C-alpha positions, 0 to 999 in steps of 0.5 A, spaced: 500 499 500 502 506 497 502 512 502 501 517 497 496 514 493 490 518 491 483 517 489 478 521 484 471 521 487 465 523 482 466 530 482 474 529 480 476 531 488 483 528 489 483 526 496 489 523 500 488 515 502 492 512 508 496 518 509 493 517 516 496 510 517 503 511 517 503 512 525 500 505 525 503 502 520 510 503 524 507 501 530 505 495 527 511 493 524 515 494 531 510 490 535 510 484 530 518 484 530 517 484 538 512 478 537 517 474 532 523 474 538 519 472 543 519 464 545 514 460 543 508 458 548 511 463 553 506 468 556 510 474 553 509 472 547 501 472 548 502 478 551 505 481 545 500 477 540 494 481 544 499 488 542 499 486 535 492 484 535 490 491 538 494 495 533 490 491 527 484 493 530 486 500 531 488 500 523 481 497 522 478 502 525 481 508 522 480 505 515 472 504 517 472 511 520 475 514 513 470 510 509 465 513 513 467 520 513 469 520 505 462 522 502 462 528 507 469 530 504 466 529 497 461 534 498 
């Protein structure tokens, strides 16, 4: 996914997509790297797995929020 990708709406308004996800993507990268270093079946790996899941949920929420706000920006 390219951070500077753009989309055109029917009214030819150029809107930036995913520029707001950069912070979450960096956070996800760090959390996944930490998870990869943990010993399997350890309680710390389970904690790290939950942190990665939380970041995935945040990314999903940000995308859904953007999709809900997109029609308002196009007006």
